[in-house]
Structures are given as C-alpha cells and as structure tokens.
N, C-alpha and C positions, 0 to 999 in steps of 0.2 A: 124299500123305496125303489121305484123304477123311473128315475128321471134320466132322460136322454138328451144329448146335445151332438149335433152334427158339426162338421168342419165349418169354420168361418171363411166362406168363399163368396158371400154375396156382397158386392160393393155398394156402398151408400154413404154420401157425405164424407168421402175420403177415408172411410174405415171399411173393414170386413166384418160381416155379420154371420151368425149362426142362428139355428132354431133351437129352442130349449122346450121339451115336451115331457109329458108323463104318459106312461102307458098303463097307469092305474086309474087316475081320476084328475079332473081339472083342479079339485081342491087341493090334492097333493102338489100339483104344479104351481098353484098360487102361493102355497106355504113355502115352497122352495125358493120361488122368485122373491118373496118377501125377504127371506134370509139374504139374498143377494142385493137387496135394496132397490129392486125393480118395482115401480108402482103398478098397481093393478090395472090402471087404465092403459097400460102398454100391451095388455093381453090381446092377441090377434085372432081370437076365435077359437084356436086350438093350439096355439103355441105363443112363446114370446121370442121376439128377435133380440139377440144379444151380441154385443161387439166382442172382438177377440178377447180383451182383458176380462170381461165378465165371464166368457166361456171358460177361461182358465180357472177362474175362482170356483166356478160351478163344478168343475172336474175335481178340484181339491175338496169340495164339501161332499163329493160322492156321486155326481153326475156321470153316467157312462158315456164315453166318446163312442159314437157309432157312425157309420157311413149314412149319407142321406137316404138311401134306398131302404136301409134297415130301419131307420127312424120312421119313415112313412109306413113301412110294412107293419111295424109294431103299433103305431097309432091307429091304423085301420083295424088290425086284429083286436084292439081293445074297444073299438066302437067309438073312438074319440076324434076321429078325422072329420073335420068340417068340410063338407063338399060344397063346391059352388053350384048353385041352381042351374038347371039346363036351360038354354034358350037365351 
C-alpha cells in the first residue's frame, strides 16, 4: 500500500487540511478513504482533502507522512496527477 499524506497546513473553515493520495491507483485511494469514513464524493480529482484529525488516523492506519513536494513528485511519477488544462 502506498497511501501518502502531507502536512496539514492548508487553512479552511477554521481548520488545517492535508492532502491524501495514492501513488498506486485511485481505487487504492478510494478504499483507504472509505476506511477513514470519507465519502467518495469528497474526491478532488487526484486526492482527498483531510483535516488534521483524519490525517492522524490515516497515519495510524498506515499512510506515509511525507512533505508536499514528495507527495506531488510521487503522484506525477505514478501518472496519477490531475493537471489543470492550459488556457
């Protein structure tokens, strides 16, 4: 399993949020998110946004805590990074 989570540094609605991704497949990511109780409709195209407390639970369940740059690098290397269209 290669579920990755970066630091919860993104403020929104008075909480800090992190990104939860897989560097293997979206299906692996959806299965892991379901274990955390995250509804599939919260999927953001290539990641789930998770608040600090869910980030901590993800780590307990086996997610690897990584820096944001590494998370993006591994997502790109796996061909799973959603890129915004140009223009």
